[in-house]
Every structure is written in structure tokens, then in C-alpha cells.
PyMOL Python script that loads the backbone (N, CA, C, O; Angstrom):
from pymol import cmd

cmd.read_pdbstr("""\
ATOM      1  N   MET A   1     243.383 -44.642-148.869  1.00  0.00           N
ATOM      2  CA  MET A   1     241.939 -44.804-148.801  1.00  0.00           C
ATOM      3  C   MET A   1     241.269 -43.986-147.798  1.00  0.00           C
ATOM      4  O   MET A   1     240.369 -43.205-148.107  1.00  0.00           O
ATOM      5  N   ILE A   2     241.726 -44.162-146.486  1.00  0.00           N
ATOM      6  CA  ILE A   2     241.102 -43.335-145.466  1.00  0.00           C
ATOM      7  C   ILE A   2     241.285 -41.819-145.591  1.00  0.00           C
ATOM      8  O   ILE A   2     240.390 -41.036-145.274  1.00  0.00           O
ATOM      9  N   LEU A   3     242.341 -41.479-146.012  1.00  0.00           N
ATOM     10  CA  LEU A   3     242.577 -40.095-146.464  1.00  0.00           C
ATOM     11  C   LEU A   3     241.616 -39.516-147.444  1.00  0.00           C
ATOM     12  O   LEU A   3     241.094 -38.414-147.273  1.00  0.00           O
ATOM     13  N   ARG A   4     241.398 -40.254-148.441  1.00  0.00           N
ATOM     14  CA  ARG A   4     240.354 -39.814-149.593  1.00  0.00           C
ATOM     15  C   ARG A   4     238.773 -39.697-148.866  1.00  0.00           C
ATOM     16  O   ARG A   4     237.944 -38.815-149.091  1.00  0.00           O
ATOM     17  N   LEU A   5     238.655 -40.689-148.072  1.00  0.00           N
ATOM     18  CA  LEU A   5     237.275 -40.694-147.465  1.00  0.00           C
ATOM     19  C   LEU A   5     237.237 -39.494-146.561  1.00  0.00           C
ATOM     20  O   LEU A   5     236.259 -38.746-146.548  1.00  0.00           O
ATOM     21  N   LEU A   6     238.402 -39.284-145.730  1.00  0.00           N
ATOM     22  CA  LEU A   6     238.235 -38.047-144.955  1.00  0.00           C
ATOM     23  C   LEU A   6     238.117 -36.733-145.598  1.00  0.00           C
ATOM     24  O   LEU A   6     237.426 -35.859-145.074  1.00  0.00           O
ATOM     25  N   ALA A   7     238.797 -36.517-146.792  1.00  0.00           N
ATOM     26  CA  ALA A   7     238.879 -35.411-147.532  1.00  0.00           C
ATOM     27  C   ALA A   7     237.557 -35.357-148.265  1.00  0.00           C
ATOM     28  O   ALA A   7     237.063 -34.234-148.363  1.00  0.00           O
ATOM     29  N   ALA A   8     236.982 -36.240-148.729  1.00  0.00           N
ATOM     30  CA  ALA A   8     235.508 -36.258-149.147  1.00  0.00           C
ATOM     31  C   ALA A   8     234.423 -35.742-148.121  1.00  0.00           C
ATOM     32  O   ALA A   8     233.534 -34.918-148.333  1.00  0.00           O
ATOM     33  N   ALA A   9     234.688 -36.374-147.045  1.00  0.00           N
ATOM     34  CA  ALA A   9     233.720 -36.002-145.765  1.00  0.00           C
ATOM     35  C   ALA A   9     233.877 -34.557-145.618  1.00  0.00           C
ATOM     36  O   ALA A   9     232.877 -33.839-145.632  1.00  0.00           O
ATOM     37  N   ILE A  10     235.174 -34.021-145.465  1.00  0.00           N
ATOM     38  CA  ILE A  10     235.397 -32.611-145.067  1.00  0.00           C
ATOM     39  C   ILE A  10     234.808 -31.789-146.167  1.00  0.00           C
ATOM     40  O   ILE A  10     234.178 -30.782-145.844  1.00  0.00           O
ATOM     41  N   PHE A  11     234.932 -32.084-147.365  1.00  0.00           N
ATOM     42  CA  PHE A  11     234.518 -31.229-148.584  1.00  0.00           C
ATOM     43  C   PHE A  11     232.915 -31.258-148.640  1.00  0.00           C
ATOM     44  O   PHE A  11     232.333 -30.285-149.120  1.00  0.00           O
ATOM     45  N   PHE A  12     232.236 -32.292-148.186  1.00  0.00           N
ATOM     46  CA  PHE A  12     230.860 -32.485-148.157  1.00  0.00           C
ATOM     47  C   PHE A  12     230.311 -31.505-147.284  1.00  0.00           C
ATOM     48  O   PHE A  12     229.438 -30.730-147.673  1.00  0.00           O
ATOM     49  N   LEU A  13     230.856 -31.487-145.902  1.00  0.00           N
ATOM     50  CA  LEU A  13     230.502 -30.819-144.767  1.00  0.00           C
ATOM     51  C   LEU A  13     230.719 -29.394-144.950  1.00  0.00           C
ATOM     52  O   LEU A  13     229.929 -28.649-144.369  1.00  0.00           O
ATOM     53  N   LEU A  14     231.712 -28.839-145.703  1.00  0.00           N
ATOM     54  CA  LEU A  14     231.960 -27.575-145.950  1.00  0.00           C
ATOM     55  C   LEU A  14     231.156 -26.945-147.148  1.00  0.00           C
ATOM     56  O   LEU A  14     231.122 -25.734-147.368  1.00  0.00           O
ATOM     57  N   SER A  15     230.474 -27.961-147.942  1.00  0.00           N
ATOM     58  CA  SER A  15     229.755 -27.417-148.978  1.00  0.00           C
ATOM     59  C   SER A  15     228.122 -27.340-148.660  1.00  0.00           C
ATOM     60  O   SER A  15     227.306 -26.886-149.462  1.00  0.00           O
ATOM     61  N   ILE A  16     227.839 -27.793-147.523  1.00  0.00           N
ATOM     62  CA  ILE A  16     226.340 -27.489-146.821  1.00  0.00           C
ATOM     63  C   ILE A  16     226.413 -26.134-146.729  1.00  0.00           C
ATOM     64  O   ILE A  16     227.417 -25.575-146.289  1.00  0.00           O
ATOM     65  N   PRO A  17     225.259 -25.442-147.172  1.00  0.00           N
ATOM     66  CA  PRO A  17     225.176 -23.956-147.068  1.00  0.00           C
ATOM     67  C   PRO A  17     224.614 -23.833-145.561  1.00  0.00           C
ATOM     68  O   PRO A  17     223.827 -24.649-145.081  1.00  0.00           O
ATOM     69  N   GLY A  18     225.100 -22.752-144.905  1.00  0.00           N
ATOM     70  CA  GLY A  18     224.701 -22.430-143.581  1.00  0.00           C
ATOM     71  C   GLY A  18     223.397 -21.956-143.552  1.00  0.00           C
ATOM     72  O   GLY A  18     223.022 -21.310-144.531  1.00  0.00           O
ATOM     73  N   THR A  19     222.509 -22.173-142.488  1.00  0.00           N
ATOM     74  CA  THR A  19     221.157 -21.476-142.381  1.00  0.00           C
ATOM     75  C   THR A  19     221.111 -20.797-141.045  1.00  0.00           C
ATOM     76  O   THR A  19     220.393 -21.140-140.107  1.00  0.00           O
ATOM     77  N   ALA A  20     221.964 -19.784-141.062  1.00  0.00           N
ATOM     78  CA  ALA A  20     222.101 -18.948-139.623  1.00  0.00           C
ATOM     79  C   ALA A  20     220.785 -18.147-139.507  1.00  0.00           C
ATOM     80  O   ALA A  20     220.295 -17.529-140.452  1.00  0.00           O
ATOM     81  N   GLN A  21     220.305 -18.204-138.382  1.00  0.00           N
ATOM     82  CA  GLN A  21     219.157 -17.252-138.075  1.00  0.00           C
ATOM     83  C   GLN A  21     219.678 -15.947-137.400  1.00  0.00           C
ATOM     84  O   GLN A  21     220.622 -15.957-136.610  1.00  0.00           O
ATOM     85  N   LYS A  22     219.045 -14.899-137.739  1.00  0.00           N
ATOM     86  CA  LYS A  22     219.235 -13.714-137.299  1.00  0.00           C
ATOM     87  C   LYS A  22     218.785 -13.676-135.756  1.00  0.00           C
ATOM     88  O   LYS A  22     217.645 -14.028-135.451  1.00  0.00           O
ATOM     89  N   LYS A  23     219.625 -13.279-134.879  1.00  0.00           N
ATOM     90  CA  LYS A  23     218.984 -13.328-133.416  1.00  0.00           C
ATOM     91  C   LYS A  23     219.034 -11.724-133.005  1.00  0.00           C
ATOM     92  O   LYS A  23     219.775 -10.859-133.473  1.00  0.00           O
ATOM     93  N   TYR A  24     217.980 -11.591-131.949  1.00  0.00           N
ATOM     94  CA  TYR A  24     217.898 -10.184-131.569  1.00  0.00           C
ATOM     95  C   TYR A  24     217.719 -10.175-130.033  1.00  0.00           C
ATOM     96  O   TYR A  24     217.173 -11.139-129.496  1.00  0.00           O
ATOM     97  N   THR A  25     218.143  -9.157-129.327  1.00  0.00           N
ATOM     98  CA  THR A  25     218.096  -9.148-128.008  1.00  0.00           C
ATOM     99  C   THR A  25     217.138  -8.171-127.486  1.00  0.00           C
ATOM    100  O   THR A  25     217.155  -7.042-127.977  1.00  0.00           O
ATOM    101  N   ILE A  26     216.269  -8.466-126.516  1.00  0.00           N
ATOM    102  CA  ILE A  26     215.232  -7.598-125.992  1.00  0.00           C
ATOM    103  C   ILE A  26     215.575  -7.548-124.529  1.00  0.00           C
ATOM    104  O   ILE A  26     215.524  -8.502-123.753  1.00  0.00           O
ATOM    105  N   SER A  27     215.955  -6.238-124.234  1.00  0.00           N
ATOM    106  CA  SER A  27     216.471  -5.850-122.972  1.00  0.00           C
ATOM    107  C   SER A  27     215.738  -4.445-122.380  1.00  0.00           C
ATOM    108  O   SER A  27     215.120  -3.605-123.034  1.00  0.00           O
ATOM    109  N   GLY A  28     215.968  -4.465-121.149  1.00  0.00           N
ATOM    110  CA  GLY A  28     215.488  -3.006-120.350  1.00  0.00           C
ATOM    111  C   GLY A  28     215.510  -3.222-118.879  1.00  0.00           C
ATOM    112  O   GLY A  28     216.093  -4.104-118.249  1.00  0.00           O
ATOM    113  N   TYR A  29     214.711  -2.179-118.426  1.00  0.00           N
ATOM    114  CA  TYR A  29     214.433  -2.109-116.908  1.00  0.00           C
ATOM    115  C   TYR A  29     213.125  -2.205-116.535  1.00  0.00           C
ATOM    116  O   TYR A  29     212.396  -1.417-117.138  1.00  0.00           O
ATOM    117  N   ILE A  30     212.602  -2.894-115.760  1.00  0.00           N
ATOM    118  CA  ILE A  30     211.367  -3.099-115.139  1.00  0.00           C
ATOM    119  C   ILE A  30     211.115  -2.098-114.035  1.00  0.00           C
ATOM    120  O   ILE A  30     211.842  -2.201-113.047  1.00  0.00           O
ATOM    121  N   ARG A  31     210.202  -1.147-114.047  1.00  0.00           N
ATOM    122  CA  ARG A  31     210.084  -0.194-112.965  1.00  0.00           C
ATOM    123  C   ARG A  31     208.730   0.144-112.617  1.00  0.00           C
ATOM    124  O   ARG A  31     207.904   0.038-113.523  1.00  0.00           O
ATOM    125  N   ASP A  32     208.368   0.499-111.579  1.00  0.00           N
ATOM    126  CA  ASP A  32     207.053   1.106-111.207  1.00  0.00           C
ATOM    127  C   ASP A  32     206.688   2.340-112.047  1.00  0.00           C
ATOM    128  O   ASP A  32     207.485   3.277-112.082  1.00  0.00           O
ATOM    129  N   SER A  33     205.648   2.391-112.657  1.00  0.00           N
ATOM    130  CA  SER A  33     205.329   3.486-113.250  1.00  0.00           C
ATOM    131  C   SER A  33     205.306   4.719-112.734  1.00  0.00           C
ATOM    132  O   SER A  33     205.776   5.702-113.307  1.00  0.00           O
ATOM    133  N   LEU A  34     204.681   4.729-111.469  1.00  0.00           N
ATOM    134  CA  LEU A  34     204.656   5.910-110.561  1.00  0.00           C
ATOM    135  C   LEU A  34     205.956   6.337-109.881  1.00  0.00           C
ATOM    136  O   LEU A  34     206.454   7.446-110.078  1.00  0.00           O
ATOM    137  N   SER A  35     206.514   5.368-109.033  1.00  0.00           N
ATOM    138  CA  SER A  35     207.583   5.904-108.255  1.00  0.00           C
ATOM    139  C   SER A  35     208.989   5.625-108.944  1.00  0.00           C
ATOM    140  O   SER A  35     210.023   6.007-108.396  1.00  0.00           O
ATOM    141  N   ARG A  36     209.001   4.986-110.094  1.00  0.00           N
ATOM    142  CA  ARG A  36     210.116   4.728-110.977  1.00  0.00           C
ATOM    143  C   ARG A  36     210.997   3.655-110.088  1.00  0.00           C
ATOM    144  O   ARG A  36     212.082   3.379-110.599  1.00  0.00           O
ATOM    145  N   GLU A  37     210.726   3.064-108.947  1.00  0.00           N
ATOM    146  CA  GLU A  37     211.402   2.034-108.223  1.00  0.00           C
ATOM    147  C   GLU A  37     211.589   1.024-109.136  1.00  0.00           C
ATOM    148  O   GLU A  37     210.635   0.758-109.867  1.00  0.00           O
ATOM    149  N   THR A  38     212.889   0.233-109.284  1.00  0.00           N
ATOM    150  CA  THR A  38     213.055  -0.969-109.877  1.00  0.00           C
ATOM    151  C   THR A  38     212.385  -2.204-109.317  1.00  0.00           C
ATOM    152  O   THR A  38     212.270  -2.326-108.097  1.00  0.00           O
ATOM    153  N   LEU A  39     212.043  -2.907-109.956  1.00  0.00           N
ATOM    154  CA  LEU A  39     211.282  -4.193-109.561  1.00  0.00           C
ATOM    155  C   LEU A  39     212.152  -5.236-109.662  1.00  0.00           C
ATOM    156  O   LEU A  39     212.266  -5.689-110.800  1.00  0.00           O
ATOM    157  N   ILE A  40     212.867  -5.803-108.715  1.00  0.00           N
ATOM    158  CA  ILE A  40     213.777  -6.882-108.552  1.00  0.00           C
ATOM    159  C   ILE A  40     212.949  -8.253-108.725  1.00  0.00           C
ATOM    160  O   ILE A  40     211.959  -8.497-108.036  1.00  0.00           O
ATOM    161  N   GLY A  41     213.420  -9.071-109.653  1.00  0.00           N
ATOM    162  CA  GLY A  41     212.729 -10.383-109.736  1.00  0.00           C
ATOM    163  C   GLY A  41     211.499 -10.296-110.535  1.00  0.00           C
ATOM    164  O   GLY A  41     210.731 -11.255-110.458  1.00  0.00           O
ATOM    165  N   ALA A  42     211.155  -9.207-111.365  1.00  0.00           N
ATOM    166  CA  ALA A  42     210.088  -9.415-112.198  1.00  0.00           C
ATOM    167  C   ALA A  42     210.248 -10.496-113.214  1.00  0.00           C
ATOM    168  O   ALA A  42     211.380 -10.814-113.579  1.00  0.00           O
ATOM    169  N   SER A  43     209.039 -11.160-113.758  1.00  0.00           N
ATOM    170  CA  SER A  43     209.168 -12.265-114.707  1.00  0.00           C
ATOM    171  C   SER A  43     208.842 -11.428-116.019  1.00  0.00           C
ATOM    172  O   SER A  43     207.998 -10.540-116.134  1.00  0.00           O
ATOM    173  N   ILE A  44     209.791 -11.967-117.066  1.00  0.00           N
ATOM    174  CA  ILE A  44     209.663 -11.539-118.404  1.00  0.00           C
ATOM    175  C   ILE A  44     209.465 -12.969-119.158  1.00  0.00           C
ATOM    176  O   ILE A  44     210.423 -13.742-119.184  1.00  0.00           O
ATOM    177  N   THR A  45     208.244 -13.325-119.768  1.00  0.00           N
ATOM    178  CA  THR A  45     207.996 -14.626-120.337  1.00  0.00           C
ATOM    179  C   THR A  45     207.767 -14.448-121.792  1.00  0.00           C
ATOM    180  O   THR A  45     207.210 -13.411-122.153  1.00  0.00           O
ATOM    181  N   ILE A  46     208.118 -15.309-122.651  1.00  0.00           N
ATOM    182  CA  ILE A  46     207.869 -15.403-124.227  1.00  0.00           C
ATOM    183  C   ILE A  46     206.747 -16.318-124.346  1.00  0.00           C
ATOM    184  O   ILE A  46     206.974 -17.510-124.139  1.00  0.00           O
ATOM    185  N   GLN A  47     205.501 -15.924-124.665  1.00  0.00           N
ATOM    186  CA  GLN A  47     204.351 -16.979-124.664  1.00  0.00           C
ATOM    187  C   GLN A  47     204.540 -17.795-125.705  1.00  0.00           C
ATOM    188  O   GLN A  47     204.877 -17.324-126.791  1.00  0.00           O
ATOM    189  N   GLY A  48     204.359 -19.082-125.533  1.00  0.00           N
ATOM    190  CA  GLY A  48     204.338 -20.114-126.521  1.00  0.00           C
ATOM    191  C   GLY A  48     205.769 -20.535-126.834  1.00  0.00           C
ATOM    192  O   GLY A  48     205.949 -21.406-127.685  1.00  0.00           O
ATOM    193  N   GLU A  49     206.736 -20.005-126.239  1.00  0.00           N
ATOM    194  CA  GLU A  49     208.007 -20.305-126.612  1.00  0.00           C
ATOM    195  C   GLU A  49     208.868 -21.054-125.292  1.00  0.00           C
ATOM    196  O   GLU A  49     209.916 -21.690-125.403  1.00  0.00           O
ATOM    197  N   GLY A  50     208.206 -20.817-124.196  1.00  0.00           N
ATOM    198  CA  GLY A  50     208.956 -21.834-122.921  1.00  0.00           C
ATOM    199  C   GLY A  50     210.155 -21.097-122.657  1.00  0.00           C
ATOM    200  O   GLY A  50     211.108 -21.730-122.203  1.00  0.00           O
ATOM    201  N   LYS A  51     210.275 -19.831-122.869  1.00  0.00           N
ATOM    202  CA  LYS A  51     211.388 -18.963-122.590  1.00  0.00           C
ATOM    203  C   LYS A  51     210.943 -17.942-121.618  1.00  0.00           C
ATOM    204  O   LYS A  51     209.814 -17.453-121.641  1.00  0.00           O
ATOM    205  N   GLY A  52     211.887 -17.626-120.739  1.00  0.00           N
ATOM    206  CA  GLY A  52     211.684 -16.346-120.154  1.00  0.00           C
ATOM    207  C   GLY A  52     213.045 -15.920-118.985  1.00  0.00           C
ATOM    208  O   GLY A  52     213.962 -16.688-118.692  1.00  0.00           O
ATOM    209  N   VAL A  53     212.884 -14.675-118.517  1.00  0.00           N
ATOM    210  CA  VAL A  53     213.977 -14.461-117.496  1.00  0.00           C
ATOM    211  C   VAL A  53     213.288 -13.515-116.392  1.00  0.00           C
ATOM    212  O   VAL A  53     212.214 -12.923-116.498  1.00  0.00           O
ATOM    213  N   ASN A  54     214.111 -13.524-115.389  1.00  0.00           N
ATOM    214  CA  ASN A  54     213.784 -12.673-114.326  1.00  0.00           C
ATOM    215  C   ASN A  54     214.610 -11.397-114.261  1.00  0.00           C
ATOM    216  O   ASN A  54     215.787 -11.545-114.587  1.00  0.00           O
ATOM    217  N   SER A  55     214.239 -10.201-113.913  1.00  0.00           N
ATOM    218  CA  SER A  55     214.930  -9.106-113.764  1.00  0.00           C
ATOM    219  C   SER A  55     216.095  -9.064-112.614  1.00  0.00           C
ATOM    220  O   SER A  55     215.813  -9.723-111.612  1.00  0.00           O
ATOM    221  N   ASN A  56     217.148  -8.506-112.601  1.00  0.00           N
ATOM    222  CA  ASN A  56     218.061  -8.700-111.666  1.00  0.00           C
ATOM    223  C   ASN A  56     218.036  -7.647-110.505  1.00  0.00           C
ATOM    224  O   ASN A  56     217.023  -6.975-110.312  1.00  0.00           O
ATOM    225  N   GLN A  57     218.987  -7.531-109.852  1.00  0.00           N
ATOM    226  CA  GLN A  57     218.786  -6.595-108.561  1.00  0.00           C
ATOM    227  C   GLN A  57     218.767  -5.148-109.144  1.00  0.00           C
ATOM    228  O   GLN A  57     218.508  -4.216-108.382  1.00  0.00           O
ATOM    229  N   PHE A  58     219.008  -4.939-110.350  1.00  0.00           N
ATOM    230  CA  PHE A  58     218.871  -3.560-110.703  1.00  0.00           C
ATOM    231  C   PHE A  58     217.658  -3.343-111.672  1.00  0.00           C
ATOM    232  O   PHE A  58     217.540  -2.340-112.376  1.00  0.00           O
ATOM    233  N   GLY A  59     216.768  -4.385-111.637  1.00  0.00           N
ATOM    234  CA  GLY A  59     215.520  -4.303-112.431  1.00  0.00           C
ATOM    235  C   GLY A  59     215.818  -4.499-113.921  1.00  0.00           C
ATOM    236  O   GLY A  59     214.954  -4.244-114.761  1.00  0.00           O
ATOM    237  N   PHE A  60     217.015  -4.943-114.251  1.00  0.00           N
ATOM    238  CA  PHE A  60     217.284  -5.246-115.582  1.00  0.00           C
ATOM    239  C   PHE A  60     217.115  -6.522-116.131  1.00  0.00           C
ATOM    240  O   PHE A  60     217.365  -7.490-115.413  1.00  0.00           O
ATOM    241  N   TYR A  61     216.690  -6.711-117.414  1.00  0.00           N
ATOM    242  CA  TYR A  61     216.549  -8.227-117.952  1.00  0.00           C
ATOM    243  C   TYR A  61     217.142  -8.202-119.321  1.00  0.00           C
ATOM    244  O   TYR A  61     217.464  -7.106-119.780  1.00  0.00           O
ATOM    245  N   SER A  62     217.298  -9.129-119.923  1.00  0.00           N
ATOM    246  CA  SER A  62     217.899  -9.315-121.246  1.00  0.00           C
ATOM    247  C   SER A  62     217.547 -10.777-121.759  1.00  0.00           C
ATOM    248  O   SER A  62     217.727 -11.702-120.967  1.00  0.00           O
ATOM    249  N   ILE A  63     217.054 -11.052-123.037  1.00  0.00           N
ATOM    250  CA  ILE A  63     216.716 -12.222-123.486  1.00  0.00           C
ATOM    251  C   ILE A  63     217.095 -12.183-124.991  1.00  0.00           C
ATOM    252  O   ILE A  63     216.868 -11.162-125.639  1.00  0.00           O
ATOM    253  N   THR A  64     217.638 -13.217-125.531  1.00  0.00           N
ATOM    254  CA  THR A  64     217.874 -13.176-127.053  1.00  0.00           C
ATOM    255  C   THR A  64     217.122 -14.247-127.718  1.00  0.00           C
ATOM    256  O   THR A  64     217.116 -15.406-127.302  1.00  0.00           O
ATOM    257  N   LEU A  65     216.488 -13.842-128.756  1.00  0.00           N
ATOM    258  CA  LEU A  65     215.463 -14.641-129.421  1.00  0.00           C
ATOM    259  C   LEU A  65     215.815 -14.481-130.861  1.00  0.00           C
ATOM    260  O   LEU A  65     216.399 -13.456-131.213  1.00  0.00           O
ATOM    261  N   PRO A  66     215.446 -15.601-131.901  1.00  0.00           N
ATOM    262  CA  PRO A  66     215.456 -15.585-133.098  1.00  0.00           C
ATOM    263  C   PRO A  66     214.564 -14.562-133.648  1.00  0.00           C
ATOM    264  O   PRO A  66     213.639 -14.132-132.959  1.00  0.00           O
ATOM    265  N   GLU A  67     214.779 -14.125-134.877  1.00  0.00           N
ATOM    266  CA  GLU A  67     213.767 -13.186-135.684  1.00  0.00           C
ATOM    267  C   GLU A  67     212.423 -13.884-135.558  1.00  0.00           C
ATOM    268  O   GLU A  67     212.272 -15.099-135.685  1.00  0.00           O
ATOM    269  N   GLY A  68     211.378 -12.933-135.273  1.00  0.00           N
ATOM    270  CA  GLY A  68     210.015 -13.451-135.289  1.00  0.00           C
ATOM    271  C   GLY A  68     209.164 -12.440-134.500  1.00  0.00           C
ATOM    272  O   GLY A  68     209.583 -11.390-134.012  1.00  0.00           O
ATOM    273  N   ASN A  69     207.996 -12.882-134.452  1.00  0.00           N
ATOM    274  CA  ASN A  69     206.888 -12.087-133.788  1.00  0.00           C
ATOM    275  C   ASN A  69     206.741 -12.886-132.343  1.00  0.00           C
ATOM    276  O   ASN A  69     206.713 -14.115-132.292  1.00  0.00           O
ATOM    277  N   TYR A  70     206.644 -11.966-131.082  1.00  0.00           N
ATOM    278  CA  TYR A  70     206.438 -12.815-129.898  1.00  0.00           C
ATOM    279  C   TYR A  70     205.592 -11.971-129.127  1.00  0.00           C
ATOM    280  O   TYR A  70     205.519 -10.765-129.365  1.00  0.00           O
ATOM    281  N   ASN A  71     204.916 -12.551-128.176  1.00  0.00           N
ATOM    282  CA  ASN A  71     203.924 -11.873-127.162  1.00  0.00           C
ATOM    283  C   ASN A  71     204.921 -12.046-125.993  1.00  0.00           C
ATOM    284  O   ASN A  71     205.362 -13.120-125.583  1.00  0.00           O
ATOM    285  N   VAL A  72     205.198 -10.838-125.535  1.00  0.00           N
ATOM    286  CA  VAL A  72     206.155 -10.705-124.232  1.00  0.00           C
ATOM    287  C   VAL A  72     205.199 -10.320-123.197  1.00  0.00           C
ATOM    288  O   VAL A  72     204.449  -9.360-123.373  1.00  0.00           O
ATOM    289  N   THR A  73     205.182 -11.126-121.960  1.00  0.00           N
ATOM    290  CA  THR A  73     204.498 -10.564-120.733  1.00  0.00           C
ATOM    291  C   THR A  73     205.487 -10.362-119.559  1.00  0.00           C
ATOM    292  O   THR A  73     206.348 -11.156-119.181  1.00  0.00           O
ATOM    293  N   CYS A  74     205.195  -9.155-119.065  1.00  0.00           N
ATOM    294  CA  CYS A  74     205.893  -8.861-117.792  1.00  0.00           C
ATOM    295  C   CYS A  74     204.939  -8.877-116.468  1.00  0.00           C
ATOM    296  O   CYS A  74     203.888  -8.239-116.407  1.00  0.00           O
ATOM    297  N   SER A  75     205.377  -9.578-115.566  1.00  0.00           N
ATOM    298  CA  SER A  75     204.502  -9.617-114.385  1.00  0.00           C
ATOM    299  C   SER A  75     205.392  -9.662-113.087  1.00  0.00           C
ATOM    300  O   SER A  75     206.549 -10.082-113.074  1.00  0.00           O
ATOM    301  N   PHE A  76     204.721  -9.185-112.016  1.00  0.00           N
ATOM    302  CA  PHE A  76     205.363  -8.942-110.805  1.00  0.00           C
ATOM    303  C   PHE A  76     204.195  -9.294-109.671  1.00  0.00           C
ATOM    304  O   PHE A  76     203.003  -9.098-109.909  1.00  0.00           O
ATOM    305  N   ILE A  77     204.582  -9.726-108.662  1.00  0.00           N
ATOM    306  CA  ILE A  77     203.532  -9.877-107.545  1.00  0.00           C
ATOM    307  C   ILE A  77     202.990  -8.514-106.925  1.00  0.00           C
ATOM    308  O   ILE A  77     203.690  -7.610-106.469  1.00  0.00           O
ATOM    309  N   GLY A  78     201.614  -8.550-107.002  1.00  0.00           N
ATOM    310  CA  GLY A  78     201.104  -7.129-106.514  1.00  0.00           C
ATOM    311  C   GLY A  78     200.828  -6.194-107.813  1.00  0.00           C
ATOM    312  O   GLY A  78     200.363  -5.066-107.650  1.00  0.00           O
ATOM    313  N   TYR A  79     201.093  -6.638-108.958  1.00  0.00           N
ATOM    314  CA  TYR A  79     201.059  -5.768-110.096  1.00  0.00           C
ATOM    315  C   TYR A  79     200.177  -6.572-111.249  1.00  0.00           C
ATOM    316  O   TYR A  79     200.278  -7.792-111.383  1.00  0.00           O
ATOM    317  N   LEU A  80     199.329  -5.781-112.042  1.00  0.00           N
ATOM    318  CA  LEU A  80     198.715  -6.415-113.168  1.00  0.00           C
ATOM    319  C   LEU A  80     199.777  -6.658-114.179  1.00  0.00           C
ATOM    320  O   LEU A  80     200.655  -5.834-114.433  1.00  0.00           O
ATOM    321  N   PRO A  81     199.646  -8.008-114.836  1.00  0.00           N
ATOM    322  CA  PRO A  81     200.716  -8.335-115.900  1.00  0.00           C
ATOM    323  C   PRO A  81     200.608  -7.505-117.145  1.00  0.00           C
ATOM    324  O   PRO A  81     199.454  -7.297-117.520  1.00  0.00           O
ATOM    325  N   THR A  82     201.570  -6.992-117.856  1.00  0.00           N
ATOM    326  CA  THR A  82     201.696  -6.348-118.983  1.00  0.00           C
ATOM    327  C   THR A  82     201.972  -7.055-120.188  1.00  0.00           C
ATOM    328  O   THR A  82     202.987  -7.750-120.135  1.00  0.00           O
ATOM    329  N   GLU A  83     201.382  -7.063-121.191  1.00  0.00           N
ATOM    330  CA  GLU A  83     201.674  -7.871-122.585  1.00  0.00           C
ATOM    331  C   GLU A  83     201.985  -6.935-123.667  1.00  0.00           C
ATOM    332  O   GLU A  83     201.386  -5.875-123.848  1.00  0.00           O
ATOM    333  N   LYS A  84     202.964  -7.385-124.385  1.00  0.00           N
ATOM    334  CA  LYS A  84     203.211  -6.420-125.527  1.00  0.00           C
ATOM    335  C   LYS A  84     203.562  -7.444-126.734  1.00  0.00           C
ATOM    336  O   LYS A  84     204.096  -8.527-126.493  1.00  0.00           O
ATOM    337  N   ASN A  85     203.237  -7.042-128.020  1.00  0.00           N
ATOM    338  CA  ASN A  85     203.694  -7.861-129.020  1.00  0.00           C
ATOM    339  C   ASN A  85     204.945  -7.258-129.814  1.00  0.00           C
ATOM    340  O   ASN A  85     204.852  -6.153-130.347  1.00  0.00           O
ATOM    341  N   ILE A  86     206.052  -7.974-129.872  1.00  0.00           N
ATOM    342  CA  ILE A  86     207.402  -7.327-130.421  1.00  0.00           C
ATOM    343  C   ILE A  86     207.583  -8.367-131.662  1.00  0.00           C
ATOM    344  O   ILE A  86     207.439  -9.590-131.648  1.00  0.00           O
ATOM    345  N   GLN A  87     207.944  -7.503-132.746  1.00  0.00           N
ATOM    346  CA  GLN A  87     208.678  -7.981-133.899  1.00  0.00           C
ATOM    347  C   GLN A  87     210.058  -7.951-133.843  1.00  0.00           C
ATOM    348  O   GLN A  87     210.723  -8.347-134.800  1.00  0.00           O
TER     349      GLN A  87
END
""", "prot")
cmd.dss("prot")
cmd.show_as("cartoon", "prot")
cmd.util.cbc("prot")
cmd.orient("prot")
């Protein structure tokens, strides 16, 4: 009886279609536009998502998000924030 119940449960779980979302990674380097110096610790935030990252010691950042439209803001102390819409 228990084996039949277990087999039925496994069959039921395997028959549920997966709803995998496509994910994409946004990455790059944050640099000063004139001197090309990397900006360590710059903040990259995804507005309305509560997600964000900071650039590392090389000015590099990377964030993975589900497919969609996002407003991405980059900010650093002493610089004006930059905002871009990304699909």
C-alpha cells in the first residue's frame, strides 16, 4: 500500500510541467568617463526589485535577473547617478 502511494506521488510530481524562467546576466565594468579609472564599490541597483550589487576591486559587477524590463541605476560617491532601461 505504501509503495503504491509513493509511486503515485512520484508520478504526480513528475507530471507537473516545469515553469522555468529564462535568466540573464548583466555585467560590466564601472569606470570614470574621462580618466577611465575603475570605480571600486560603485552601486548597481535594480529599481523596484530590491536587488543590487557593488563593483569589485577591478570595477567589475555582475547580476543575474529573470527575463523582463528593468531600470538599472549606477551610483558612486561624488558622481551623478546614471540610469538605464534594460530589456
